[in-house]
C-alpha positions as CSV (number, residue, x, y, z in Angstrom):
1,M,-94.4,-125.2,-37.0
2,P,-96.3,-121.9,-36.8
3,G,-93.1,-120.0,-36.3
4,L,-91.5,-121.3,-39.5
5,I,-94.7,-120.7,-41.5
6,S,-94.9,-117.2,-40.1
7,A,-91.3,-116.6,-41.1
8,M,-91.8,-117.9,-44.6
9,E,-94.9,-115.8,-45.1
10,G,-93.0,-112.8,-43.8
11,F,-90.1,-113.5,-46.2
12,C,-92.5,-113.9,-49.0
13,V,-94.0,-110.5,-48.4
14,I,-90.5,-108.9,-48.0
15,G,-89.2,-110.8,-51.0
16,I,-92.0,-109.7,-53.3
17,V,-91.5,-106.0,-52.5
18,I,-87.7,-106.3,-52.9
19,G,-88.4,-108.1,-56.3
20,V,-90.6,-105.2,-57.4
21,G,-87.7,-102.8,-56.6
22,Y,-85.2,-104.9,-58.5
23,V,-87.6,-105.1,-61.6
24,A,-88.2,-101.4,-61.4
25,A,-84.4,-100.8,-61.5
26,R,-83.9,-103.2,-64.3
27,M,-86.6,-101.5,-66.3
28,R,-85.2,-98.1,-65.3
29,I,-88.6,-97.0,-63.9
30,G,-88.0,-93.8,-62.0
31,G,-84.7,-93.1,-63.6
32,P,-81.2,-93.5,-62.3
33,Q,-81.9,-91.6,-59.1
34,A,-84.9,-93.6,-58.0
35,Q,-83.0,-95.7,-55.5
36,H,-81.3,-92.6,-54.1
37,V,-84.6,-90.7,-53.7
38,L,-86.4,-93.7,-52.0
39,N,-83.5,-94.1,-49.6
40,R,-83.4,-90.5,-48.7
41,L,-87.2,-90.2,-48.3
42,S,-87.3,-93.3,-46.1
43,F,-84.2,-92.3,-44.1
44,F,-85.1,-88.6,-43.5
45,V,-88.9,-88.6,-43.5
46,A,-90.8,-91.9,-43.4
47,S,-88.8,-94.1,-41.1
48,P,-88.5,-91.4,-38.3
49,C,-92.3,-90.9,-38.5
50,L,-92.8,-94.7,-38.3
51,M,-90.6,-95.1,-35.2
52,F,-92.3,-92.1,-33.6
53,D,-95.7,-93.5,-34.3
54,I,-94.8,-96.9,-33.0
55,L,-93.1,-95.8,-29.8
56,A,-95.5,-93.1,-28.8
57,D,-98.1,-95.8,-28.1
58,E,-95.6,-98.3,-26.4
59,K,-95.1,-98.6,-22.7
60,I,-91.6,-97.5,-21.5
61,T,-91.1,-100.9,-19.9
62,E,-91.6,-102.5,-23.3
63,I,-89.3,-100.1,-25.1
64,F,-86.4,-100.7,-22.7
65,H,-87.0,-104.4,-22.4
66,P,-84.2,-106.5,-20.7
67,S,-83.6,-108.1,-24.1
68,I,-81.4,-105.1,-24.8
69,V,-78.7,-106.7,-22.6
70,V,-78.7,-109.7,-25.0
71,A,-78.4,-107.5,-28.1
72,F,-75.5,-105.5,-26.5
73,L,-73.4,-108.4,-25.2
74,S,-73.8,-110.5,-28.4
75,A,-72.8,-107.6,-30.6
76,M,-69.8,-106.9,-28.4
77,A,-68.8,-110.5,-28.4
78,V,-68.7,-110.9,-32.2
79,G,-66.9,-107.5,-32.6
80,V,-64.1,-108.7,-30.2
81,I,-63.9,-112.1,-32.0
82,F,-63.3,-110.3,-35.3
83,L,-60.6,-108.1,-33.9
84,I,-58.9,-111.2,-32.4
85,L,-59.1,-113.1,-35.8
86,N,-57.8,-110.0,-37.6
87,R,-54.8,-109.9,-35.2
88,L,-54.1,-113.6,-35.8
89,Y,-54.9,-114.0,-39.5
90,F,-56.1,-111.1,-41.6
91,H,-53.7,-108.3,-40.4
92,L,-55.9,-105.5,-41.7
93,K,-54.8,-102.0,-40.8
94,A,-56.6,-100.3,-37.9
95,P,-59.2,-98.4,-39.9
96,D,-60.1,-101.5,-42.0
97,A,-60.2,-103.6,-38.9
98,T,-62.6,-101.1,-37.4
99,I,-64.9,-101.4,-40.4
100,G,-64.6,-105.2,-40.1
101,A,-65.7,-105.1,-36.5
102,L,-68.6,-102.8,-37.3
103,N,-69.5,-105.1,-40.2
104,S,-69.7,-108.0,-37.6
105,L,-71.7,-106.3,-34.9
106,Y,-73.8,-103.6,-36.5
107,L,-77.4,-104.7,-37.1
108,N,-79.6,-103.5,-40.0
109,S,-82.3,-102.5,-37.7
110,N,-83.9,-100.2,-40.2
111,N,-83.9,-101.5,-43.8
112,I,-84.3,-105.2,-42.9
113,G,-85.0,-105.1,-39.1
114,L,-88.2,-103.1,-39.4
115,P,-89.8,-105.3,-42.1
116,I,-88.7,-108.5,-40.2
117,A,-90.0,-107.2,-36.9
118,T,-93.2,-106.1,-38.6
119,Y,-94.0,-109.2,-40.7
120,I,-92.2,-112.0,-38.9
121,L,-92.1,-111.0,-35.2
122,G,-95.3,-109.0,-35.4
123,N,-94.0,-106.0,-33.4
124,P,-91.9,-103.3,-35.1
125,A,-91.1,-101.7,-31.8
126,L,-88.7,-104.6,-31.0
127,V,-86.0,-102.9,-33.1
128,A,-86.2,-99.6,-31.1
129,P,-83.8,-100.6,-28.3
130,I,-81.3,-101.9,-30.8
131,L,-81.6,-98.6,-32.8
132,V,-81.0,-96.5,-29.7
133,M,-78.1,-98.7,-28.6
134,Q,-76.3,-98.5,-32.0
135,Q,-76.8,-94.9,-32.7
136,A,-76.1,-93.7,-29.1
137,L,-73.2,-96.1,-28.4
138,F,-71.7,-98.0,-31.3
139,T,-71.7,-95.2,-33.8
140,P,-69.9,-92.6,-31.6
141,V,-67.3,-95.2,-30.5
142,G,-66.8,-96.4,-34.1
143,L,-66.4,-92.9,-35.4
144,T,-64.0,-92.0,-32.6
145,V,-61.8,-94.9,-33.5
146,L,-61.9,-94.0,-37.2
147,D,-61.0,-90.4,-36.4
148,V,-58.0,-91.5,-34.4
149,T,-56.8,-94.2,-36.9
150,T,-57.2,-92.1,-40.0
151,K,-56.6,-88.5,-38.8
152,G,-54.5,-89.1,-35.8
153,K,-56.9,-86.9,-33.7
154,V,-60.4,-86.9,-32.3
155,S,-63.0,-84.4,-33.4
156,L,-65.1,-84.3,-30.3
157,K,-67.5,-81.8,-31.8
158,A,-68.2,-84.1,-34.8
159,I,-68.8,-87.0,-32.5
160,L,-71.2,-85.1,-30.2
161,K,-73.1,-83.8,-33.2
162,Q,-73.5,-87.3,-34.7
163,P,-76.9,-88.0,-33.1
164,L,-78.3,-84.8,-34.6
165,H,-77.6,-86.2,-38.1
166,Q,-79.6,-89.5,-37.3
167,P,-83.3,-88.8,-38.1
168,L,-84.2,-92.3,-36.9
169,L,-82.7,-91.7,-33.5
170,I,-84.4,-88.3,-33.3
171,G,-87.8,-90.0,-34.2
172,T,-87.1,-92.7,-31.7
173,V,-86.2,-90.4,-28.9
174,L,-89.3,-88.2,-29.5
175,G,-91.5,-91.2,-29.5
176,I,-90.1,-92.4,-26.2
177,L,-90.6,-88.9,-24.7
178,V,-94.3,-88.9,-25.9
179,S,-94.7,-92.4,-24.4
180,F,-93.4,-91.2,-21.1
181,V,-95.5,-88.1,-21.1
182,N,-98.6,-90.1,-22.1
183,A,-98.0,-92.5,-19.2
184,K,-97.5,-89.6,-16.7
185,F,-100.6,-87.7,-17.6
186,G,-102.8,-90.7,-18.5
187,F,-103.9,-89.5,-21.9
188,A,-102.5,-88.9,-25.4
189,V,-100.8,-85.5,-25.5
190,V,-100.4,-85.4,-29.3
191,P,-103.8,-84.8,-30.9
192,D,-105.1,-87.1,-33.7
193,Y,-104.9,-84.5,-36.4
194,I,-101.1,-84.5,-35.9
195,R,-100.7,-88.2,-35.3
196,T,-102.7,-89.2,-38.4
197,P,-100.5,-87.6,-41.0
198,I,-97.4,-88.9,-39.1
199,S,-98.9,-92.4,-39.2
200,M,-99.7,-92.1,-42.9
201,I,-96.1,-91.1,-43.8
202,G,-94.7,-93.8,-41.5
203,D,-96.7,-96.5,-43.3
204,A,-94.7,-95.7,-46.4
205,A,-91.4,-96.4,-44.8
206,V,-91.1,-100.2,-45.1
207,P,-92.2,-100.5,-48.7
208,M,-89.8,-97.7,-49.7
209,I,-87.0,-99.3,-47.8
210,L,-87.5,-102.7,-49.4
211,M,-87.9,-101.4,-52.9
212,A,-84.8,-99.3,-52.6
213,F,-82.9,-102.3,-51.4
214,G,-84.2,-104.3,-54.4
215,M,-83.0,-101.5,-56.7
216,S,-79.5,-101.6,-55.1
217,L,-79.2,-105.3,-56.0
218,H,-79.4,-104.6,-59.7
219,G,-75.9,-104.7,-61.4
220,T,-74.1,-105.5,-58.1
221,R,-70.9,-107.6,-58.5
222,P,-69.5,-108.5,-55.0
223,M,-66.3,-110.2,-54.0
224,Q,-64.1,-108.6,-56.6
225,E,-61.0,-108.2,-54.3
226,K,-59.7,-111.7,-53.7
227,G,-57.5,-110.6,-50.8
228,D,-60.6,-109.5,-48.8
229,R,-62.6,-112.6,-49.3
230,P,-61.6,-114.5,-46.2
231,A,-62.3,-111.5,-44.0
232,I,-65.7,-110.9,-45.8
233,I,-66.7,-114.5,-45.3
234,T,-65.7,-114.3,-41.7
235,V,-67.8,-111.2,-41.2
236,A,-70.8,-112.9,-42.7
237,V,-70.3,-116.0,-40.5
238,L,-69.9,-113.9,-37.4
239,K,-72.9,-111.8,-38.2
240,N,-75.4,-114.5,-39.3
241,V,-74.2,-117.6,-37.4
242,V,-72.1,-116.8,-34.4
243,M,-74.1,-113.7,-33.2
244,P,-77.5,-115.6,-33.1
245,I,-75.8,-118.5,-31.2
246,V,-74.3,-116.1,-28.7
247,A,-77.7,-114.3,-28.4
248,F,-79.5,-117.7,-27.8
249,L,-77.0,-118.7,-25.1
250,L,-77.2,-115.3,-23.3
251,A,-81.0,-115.1,-23.6
252,Y,-81.7,-118.7,-22.5
253,F,-79.1,-119.3,-19.8
254,M,-78.2,-115.8,-18.5
255,M,-81.5,-113.9,-18.9
256,G,-83.9,-116.9,-18.6
257,F,-86.0,-115.9,-21.6
258,R,-88.4,-118.4,-23.2
259,G,-91.0,-118.4,-25.9
260,P,-91.5,-115.3,-28.0
261,V,-88.9,-113.2,-26.2
262,L,-86.2,-115.8,-26.8
263,Y,-87.3,-116.1,-30.4
264,A,-87.2,-112.4,-31.0
265,C,-83.7,-112.1,-29.4
266,V,-82.3,-114.7,-31.7
267,V,-84.0,-113.6,-34.9
268,L,-82.9,-110.0,-34.4
269,A,-79.4,-111.1,-33.7
270,A,-79.4,-112.8,-37.2
271,L,-80.2,-109.5,-39.0
272,P,-77.6,-108.6,-41.6
273,T,-75.0,-105.9,-41.3
274,G,-76.5,-102.4,-41.3
275,Q,-75.8,-100.2,-44.3
276,N,-74.7,-97.4,-42.0
277,V,-71.3,-99.2,-41.9
278,Y,-70.8,-98.4,-45.6
279,N,-71.6,-94.7,-44.9
280,Y,-69.0,-94.6,-42.2
281,A,-66.4,-96.3,-44.5
282,A,-67.2,-93.8,-47.3
283,R,-66.9,-90.8,-44.9
284,Y,-63.4,-91.8,-43.9
285,N,-62.6,-93.4,-47.3
286,V,-61.4,-96.7,-45.8
287,G,-62.5,-100.3,-46.4
288,L,-65.2,-99.3,-48.9
289,Q,-65.4,-102.5,-50.9
290,F,-64.9,-104.5,-47.7
291,A,-67.8,-102.8,-46.1
292,R,-70.1,-103.1,-49.2
293,D,-69.3,-106.8,-49.8
294,G,-69.7,-107.7,-46.1
295,I,-73.1,-106.0,-46.0
296,L,-74.2,-107.6,-49.3
297,V,-73.1,-111.2,-48.3
298,S,-74.7,-111.0,-44.9
299,T,-77.9,-109.5,-46.3
300,V,-78.2,-112.3,-49.0
301,T,-77.5,-115.1,-46.5
302,S,-79.4,-113.7,-43.5
303,P,-82.9,-115.0,-44.6
304,I,-81.6,-118.6,-44.7
305,F,-80.4,-118.5,-41.1
306,I,-83.5,-116.7,-39.9
307,A,-85.6,-119.5,-41.5
308,I,-83.5,-122.1,-39.7
309,I,-83.9,-120.2,-36.4
310,A,-87.7,-120.2,-37.0
311,A,-87.7,-123.9,-37.8
312,V,-85.7,-124.7,-34.6
313,L,-87.2,-122.4,-32.1
314,S,-90.8,-122.7,-33.3
């Protein structure tokens, strides 16, 4: 079972670095702001450099692979399922229901997706279409709904400016543009003395992401609100179980994918909820604990289901 062995080795690498971050936080190495600093450096500097460096060398056809159809439809499916279940059972208010839907469909394509794509799937560029899809589509739609349900109005200016506040999206788009220009002219348009420092900075992204995540686990006490537990558990099941199943059905029967492409579609669908959802909840001051606990539960349980996927599909 080479796929399972590769997944376990990848999780071992990821787990060790996360563990280092946890120990560092426990020993208070770096002070109380260490996690915050690592997160900001990764988000604003290292990760955009990494995405640019990866995509600048990728072919456009690989960046916009048909697998993006699977990612989009499977995400939409679980989001709709949550909204239906909320209408029938949870009866959350509209802003909280929006956070729940985002918790169900939003993939952690950066903090967890990049390491998994790098160390388990062997190609970090696989997360690029998901990143573009989420930042260019799901984020504006989600923020629009939150604007309407919390303020009673839509701030079109804020929605249109949203991509400008997403460094990962900017790095991704610039990388895609360079890839397109390289293909058109037949040579690398960005000289090595510029690409090399970008590559060096980008190489620091994944370790910083994982250590910061490990630091965030220290002192965490989830599931404190009993009333939210059924919805939180539902979100985790939708994200880590239902979404990969839907992705498999779509990839296998609708798109006809087999082998590594099918494997990548299902593994990426099993990624935990993206931490962006908590940022959106904090911005509108709705569903804060719901967002945090949903992210944490799906993040802790995601490796189990990815290991199962590796065992089955390998």
